[in-house]
N, C-alpha and C positions, 0 to 999 in steps of 0.2 A: 564694782558697784557704782562708782561715780560716774563711769563712763556711760552706764544705763541711764542714770539720772539726767546726764547730759543730753543723751538722745531723746528724753522726754521734752527737753526745751526745744530741740529741733522740730519734733513732732507737733508740739502744742500750737503754734501759729496756724499752720496750714490746716490742722484739724478745726480749730474754731472758725477759721474762715469758711471752711467746707460746710460745717454744720449750720452756719448763719444762712448760707445760701439755700440749704435743703429746707431749713425751717420756714424761710421767707417764701419758697416755692410752694409750700403746703399752707400758707396763710393768706386767704383771699384779701385782696386789697392792700397788701402791704407794699410799702414804698421805701426803698433803700435811701431816697433822697430826704424824705420829710419824717420817717418813722425811726425811732431809736431801736437799738438792738433789743433792750430789755422788753420792748412790745411784743417781741415773738414769744414770750413767756409770761406775759402779763395775767393778772387774776382775771378769770372769766374767758380766757382765750380758748380756742376749740382743741388746739393741740399743742401745749406748752412743753410737752416731753422732750422734744429734740433740744431745745435750747436749753432746758433745764439740765440735760445730760452734758451739753456743751460747757456750760458754766462750770460744773464740778469737774468733769474730766479735765478741762484746761487748768482750773486751779490746781488740782492735785499734782499735775505735770509740772506747773510752775514752782509749787513748793519743793519738788524733787530737784528742779533745776537750780533753785536758789542755793540748796544745800551743796550740790556739786560746785557751784561757783564759789561758795565760802571755802570748801575744802581746798580749792586751788588758791584762793587769795590768802586765806588762813590768818596771816598776822595784820595787826593794826586795828585800830578803833574803826576806820572807815569800812573795812571789810566786814566787821561785826554789824555796823549800821546797814550796809548793803544787804546783808543776809537777812536780818531781821525785817527790813523794808520789804524786800522782795517776797519773803515768806508770808508776810502780812497781805501783800498784794494777792498771792494765790489763795490764802485762806478767804479774803473777801470775795473772790470769785466763786470759791465753793458756796459760801453763803448767799451769793447772789442767786445761785440756783435753787437754794431752799426758800428763799424769800422772794416772793413774786411782786412785781411792780403794780401800782394800781392802774387801771384801765384809762387810757388816754381820753381827752376831751374835756370840755369846760364843765364846771359844776360837779365834778367827781371828787367827793370827799376823801380826805387823807385817812388812812387806817394804819394800825400798828405794822402790819406786814409790809405795806408800801413804803412806809417811813423807814423801816429796817432795810429793805432793798436799796433805796436811794442812799441811805447812810453808808453801807457798805461800798456802794460803787464810788461815792465821793472819796472814801477813804482809801480804796484801791488806787484811785488816780493819784492822790497826794503821796501814797507811801511808795508808788513806783518812781515818780519824779525823784523823790528823796534817795531812793536806791540807786538811781541813775547818777545823781551827784556823787553819792558816796563811793560809788564804783569808779567813776571818773578820777577821784582823788586817790583812790587805792592803787590804781595801775598806772599812775602819772609817770613814775620813774622806772616802770618795769619794760625792759627792751621787748620782751615777747608780746607786749601789748602796745607797742609803738603806734601812735596814731588814734587809738581808741578813746583816749580822753577828750579830744576835740571832737571826734565823731559822736560821742556820748552828749557832751555839752551842747552840740548844735542841735541832734535830735531831741534832746530834753527842752530845749528852747521852743523849737517848733511845736512839740507837744504841749508846752505850757500856754503858748498863745492860742492854739485851738481848743484847749481845755477851758480858758477863761471866755472864749467867744461862745463855746458851747454852754458855759454856765448861764449865759443871759439868753439862751435859745429862744425863750418866749417872745424876745424882741428881734430875732433874726430869722430869715428864712432858711429852709434846707438844714433843719437840726441833725436829721439823720446822717446826712453828708459830713457835717462838721464832726460829729462823734465818730464816724468811720475814718476820717483823715487822722484825727488823734490816736485812735487804736491802731491803725495801720503803721503809724510812726512806732509805736510801743512793739507791735508784732514784729515788724522789720528789725528793730533793735534786738529783741529777744533772739530771732532766727539767726543774725550774724554773730552775736556773741556766743551762741550755743554751738555753732559750727566751728568757730575759731577755739572754742574751749575743747571741743572734741578733737580737734587737730592737735592742740597742744598736750593732750592727754597721751598721744602716741610718742610725741618727742621727749616727754618727761619720763618715760620708762627706762 
């Protein structure tokens, strides 16, 4: 069962990337450089279904991956924190699919659904970074995860830097590109950890 959930972690990143490009191709005038990912499913958009499905499917797969990782790590407070943080990240991605962002542009008033969307996106970013730090601490002395502590710390630092820059995106150009760099770091980390976890599942039999 955990091996299947781990496969979900392997599938999640390429699935998300593929659906983003498909949704963008069907959205006239969309720019990967200047527009955020959420714009693909914003309120009033012509075809938000693809990105909505992407958020929900990706989130469900990540929730499964978080449990598989927890079953492997099992012991210690850091393992529990990592599980809760990654599970919360996945849940937030699911909710991001249900709550659509407000349309872009100046003078567009906030509304409850748009506020909820932005709240779960912000929460997801914070929870994922916390999960990475907890994971790094959990595998620090595990020979089977040698090198992954520093890999995770470096990846989280890069992600943190770009998330801070993106947080002030109204003051910098290319907000869409900045967001994509941040998410690419997360997706690469998930992919590598999932593949390694899948390999370990055979060695532990």
